[in-house]
N, C-alpha and C positions, 0 to 999 in steps of 0.2 A: 330169720329175723336178726337184725344187728343188735349187738350188746350196747346198751346206753352208757353214757359217760358217768352215771352215778354209781355203776358197779365198780368196786375197788379191787375185788379179788375174784378170779375165776378158779374154782377148785375142781380138779378132775381126778377121780379115783373110781375104779370099777367095783370096789368093795363098799356096798351101801352102808354098812355099820361104821366103818372108818370115816366114810364121807360125811355121814350125819354128825359124828363126834367132832370132826375138824370144823365143820360148818358151824356147829354150836359154839365152839371156842372163839371163832372169828366174829360171830354175831354178838356174843357177850362183850367183846372188845369194842363194839360200835362200828364194825366194818360191814359194808354191804357186800354180800357174797352171792355168787351164782354157782351152785353145785351142778356138776355134769358127770355122767357115768362113762363117757367116752370122749376121745379127743378129736375124732373125725369131724370136719366141717368147722372147727373153731376159728381157724385163720380167716375164713371168709366173713365171719361175724364181727371181727375186730377191725376198727379203723386204725390207720397208722398213728393217729394221735390219741388213741384211747389212753386214759390216764391211770390205768390199773396195772396189776401184776397177775401172773399166772402161776398157780401151784398145781403140780401134776405128779402123779405116781409114775415111776419108770416102766414097770412091767404091767401092761394092759393088753387085752385082746385087740386086734385091729391095729390101729396106730399106737405105738408105744411112746413113752416120754421123750426118747431121743429123736424119734422122727418128728414129733410135735415141735421140739425145740428148733430143729433145722427148718421146718416150715414157717414157724413164727418169725425166726430171725431172717428168713428170706424176704419177709415183708417189712420187718422193722428190727434191725440188729440191736437196737438199744432197749428193747422190751425186756424187763426183768422176768426171768422164768426160774422158779424154785422147784427142785425135784425131790421127791420122797423116795427113799430107797430101802430095800430090805438088807439084811446083813450081808448076803452074798452078792449084793449089787454095788458094793463100794467101788470096785474097779470101773464099773460102768459110770458111776457118779463122777469119778475123777476124769474119765473121758469126756463126760458132759461139761464139766467145768472148763476143760480145755477148749470145748466147742462153744463156750460163751454162756453157760448157765450161770445165774446169779449166785445160787447157793444150793446145797443139798442137805437134807435132813435124814439121818439114819433111824429107822424104826427100831425100838420105840423111842419117841422123843417127847420131851416135856412141852406142855402148851406154851409156856413162856418162850421157849426156843423158837417155836413157829411164829408167835406174835412179834418177837424181836426182829426176826428175819424179814417178815412181811412189811413191818413198819419202815425198816431201813430201805427196803426195795421201793416202797411207795414214795419215800422222800427223794430217792435217786431219780425215780420216774418223773416226779414233778420238776426237779432241777433240769432234766433233759428237755422236757416240754417247754419250760421257761426259756431255755437257751434257743430252742427252735423258734419260739415266738419272737424273740429279740432279733434273731438273724433274718426272719421273714419281714419284720417291721423295717429293718435297715434296707433290705432288698426292695421293699415296696417304696420307701422314700427315694431311693436311687432311681427306681423305675419312674416315679412321678416326676422327678427333676428332669429326666430325659424326655418325657412326653410333654410336660407342661413347662416349657423353658421360660425362665425369668426369675429375677430376684427382687422385683418390686414388692412392697408390703402387701398389696392386694393379691399377688400370686402366691406369696408365702402363706397367706391366710387361706387361700383357696385349696392349696395342697394339704394343709392341716385338716380342713373340713372334709376333704375327700378321704383322707386316711382314717378319720374318725367315723365316717358314715359307711365306708366300704364293708366293714365287718358286720354291720347290722342288717336287719331284714327290712328296714324302712324303705318305702317308695320315696323317690326323689324328684323334685321339680327343678330343672335347670333353666336359669334365666340368662339370656344373652343375645346380643345383636347378631345379625347375619354374619357368618364367617368368623365368629369369636372362638369357635372350637367346642361347641356343645357335644358333638358326637365323640370327640376325643375324651372329654370329661366322663361321658357315659361309659365308654369302653374301659376307662381307668377304674371306675367304680366296680364294674363287672370283674375285671381281671384281678383286682385286689381283694375280692370277696371269696367266700367259700363256695360260690357258684361258678368259679372260674372254669371248671371242667364241663359245665353245662353250656347250652347254646346262648349266643348273643345275637338277638334278632333286631335289626334296625329297620324302621319303616317311617317314611315321611308322609304324614297324613295330608299335607297340602298337595302332594303329587298324585293322590288317588282321586279318580273320578267318583262323584257322588253315588253313581249307580253301582259301584263295585266295592266301596269302602267297607260295608258291613260284612260282605262275603270274605274280603281279604283279611279282615281282623278276626272275625268270629267263626269263619268257615260255613259250609252248608252241606245239607244232605241232598241226595238225588231227588229231583222234582221240586225243590224248594222254590224255584222260579223258572221261567222260560229259559231253556238253554242249560239248566243245571242237570247234566246227565249222570254225573258221578259225584261221590263224596269229595269234599275239599276240606283239608285241615287248615284252619285259620292261623294267623301269625301268633295269637295268644297261646293257642294250644301247642303250636310248634315250638314255642319258647319254654315249654314246661320244664322245670328243673333248672332254668337259667334266668336270663334277663331280657326283657323287651324294652327297646328304646323307641319311644313314640315322639318324633319331632314334629314341630309346627302343630301342636295340639290345639291351638286356637282356631285352626281351620276346620275342625270337626263340627258336623251339624249337631244341633241340640238333641236330636233323636239318638245319634250315636253316643253322645255324651251321657245320656241316661243309661245306656247299656254298659258303658265303661265304668260309671259310678257303681253299678251293681257288681261288676266283676271285681273292682277294688275292694268292696265291702265284704263280699261273700267268697271270693277266690274260686269261683266256678264259671264255666263258659257253656253256653248252649248254642249249638250250630243252628243256622237258619234252617227252618223246616224240620228241626229235630225236637225231641222231648226230653232227651237225656241231659242231665247236668254233669259236666265233666270237671272234677276237682283239679285245681291248678296249684302247683308250687312255683310261683313266679314272682319276680321283682319287676315293678314297672318304674321306668325312668322316663318322665315326660320332659319336653323342652319347648320353650316358647320365646319368641322375640318381642311379644306384646306384654302389656300390663294386664294380666288376667283379672285383677280386681276391678280395673276400670272397664274391661270388657263385660264383666258380670254386672256392674252397675248399669251398663248400657243395654243389657239383655241379650248380648251376643255370646255369653258363656255362662254356664250354670254356676250359681254361687256355691251350691253344695259340693260340686265337683272341685271347684277352686279351693275350698277349705280342706277338702279331703287330700288334694295334691300338695297343698302348701305346708305340710307338716315339716318337711326337711328341704327347704329351698337352698339352692346353690347359685350365686350370682357370678357370672364370668365377666370380669371388667373388660370394657372395650380397650383396644390397643392404644388409643389416644390418651388413656388415663394411666398407662403403665410406664411412662418415661423411657428410660434407656433399655427397657426390655426389648424395644423395637430393634436396637442394634444387636442384641444377643440372638434374637430370633432370626434376624436377617442373616447373620453369620452362620447360624445353625442350618438354615435352609440352603444357603449358598454352598456350604461345605457338602451337604448331602447331594445337591444337584451336580456339583463338580465331580464327586466320586462316582455318581451314577452314570455320568456321560464320559467319564475318563478324561476330564479336562483339568488343567492346572488351576490352582486356587488364585482368585483375584483378590487384591487387597483394596478395601475401601479407602478413598482419599478423605482428608478432613472435610472438604466441602460436601462430599457425598454423605458423610455421616451426619453433618448438620442438616442436610436436606431430608434425610430419613427421620431425624428427630422432630423436624418442624411439620412434617406431613400429618394430616388428620386421620388417615387410614379409615375411610368410610367402609371399606370392605374388610377391615380388621385383619386377622392373621391370614385369612385366605388370600387377600390382596397382597399382603407382604410376601407370602410364599411365592406368588406368581412373579413379583418384581425380583425376588432373589433368584428365581430360576432363570429369568432373562439375563440378569447380571452374570450368573455363572456361565451362561452360553456366550458371554463376551459382547452382549448387546448393550446399547446405551441405557444408563440408569434413568429411566423416565417414569414420572409419577403421574397419576390421573390429575385432572384439573380440579384442584380444591383450593379454597380460599387461603390456606396457610402454606401452600406448597410453592417454594421459590422457583421450582422448575416448571410451574404451570404456565407461566407467561402472563398471567393476570396480575394486575396491580394489587399489592398487599394492602391490608386494611389499616395499617399504621400510618404515621405522618409522612413528612416529606422524604426526599431521597437520602439526606444525611442521617435521619433517624433510622431509615431502613438499613442503610449500610452499617451503622453502629449495632443495630440489633442482630444483623447477620454475623458481624464480626464476633460479638459476644457468644452467640450460639455456636459458632465454629470453634472458638477457644474452649468453651465448656465441653464440647464433644470430645476434643482432644484430651482435656483434663481427665475425662472418664476412663481413658486408656492408661495402662501401667507405664510409668516412666521412672528411670533411675535418678534423674536429676532435672533441674530447670533447663540445663543445656540441651538434654535430649528432647524436652518438650519444645524448646525454641527451634531446634533443627527440624522437628516434625512439622512445625507450622511455617518454617521458612523465614523466620525473622530473627534479628539480633536479640541477645539476652536482655539488653537494656530496654529495647522496644517492647519485649514481652513483659518485663516488669511494669513498665508504664501502662500497658494495656490491661494487665491484671488489676492494677490499682484503679484504673479508670472504670472498669466494669464491676468492681467489687468482688473479684474472684481471687482465689488463693491456691497456690500449688499444694500447700499442706492440707487444705480442706478437701482436696480430691481423693485423699486416702494414701497418697504417696508421701512417705515419711522423710525421705532424704531431700532436703532443700539445698544441698550443696551444689554450687554451680559447676563444680568439676565433674 
């Protein structure tokens, strides 16, 4: 059995009288103590982030204090270990200090000396764990920025929400259009949680035939139905100890929704044809592209299941709402594809950047990734036929030709302004126009070089 995080001191001594006296001293000081008569097996019971300290005698039958120190530090070199020594063990204690022991106390010692050493060790332990937590949080933020590329306000908010929810036990409902990246968000929630070493099981409910969905999710026993010749472990049970991602949850039948609601409430699963309730330690992340509240009002989705799932909703913004994130994502995917295929990087031209910014991206990030892959392969940058795509060949919804040209010109200049430039001269060169012409066009379209984030407005 593992030692819980409420235990502050593990006290090990084979002398029951001394162990009882020391335990009483620590108890009276308000410390939660676990007394043990031997050291064997202790390391396996302590997690790497256990917030306590170990106090151990050096001379004990079986595993002695020095062996215990080496084993504990093999798992966590920053765990404070205090050693108790007899008069003749001082050379051993000095050896232990060189090996990394936090302190040693020579018998007989005053109670205050023990308490002072333990309290200092606990303070050090807390500092170590706080630093680890900060490093992990920084690593998580960097990992999220790599997975969920973008600097729009909506993406910054989404990353903050993921970081806050990942460490909790809460089930999550992800809302987003097709191709917006729902599974990417689900995997991020899993990988940043304390379940990261457990399984991540993804299943698309919409891709399962109605005849097999219950068996696939809940499993079955032999003879549960015609053709069930052997036991099958369902996806929920297979994900025990980890996370199950259930996409397109809106496609589940009402009967299956009843069973899912029970699983969410009771954290048990019962295989088809079985009588045994199997306890689960599992996190459910569901995802949908529909408005489940509306589906519940229409009788297509259970209202009680909707409210049970909607405790921690995460909305992924569609790409058309993310502004210049489209350019960042495009470059990210194009760079990845170029590296994967061993091809040189291609640079987007101003007109191509404007085209990407104007596109509606009905397929969201998935569509953009495919376009970036084709671009990296040296193929023409062609977008699907959508109303706002200038490459589609269809007439645009705005006014006459002159208005369309002006709108395109403004979009192209704005796209180039979004890129870093050292001066107005470099911006003009990138656009292929004289500086005076650029100044006139900036004024005409209500744009400003300074507003772009570039501070140097010097023409030189």
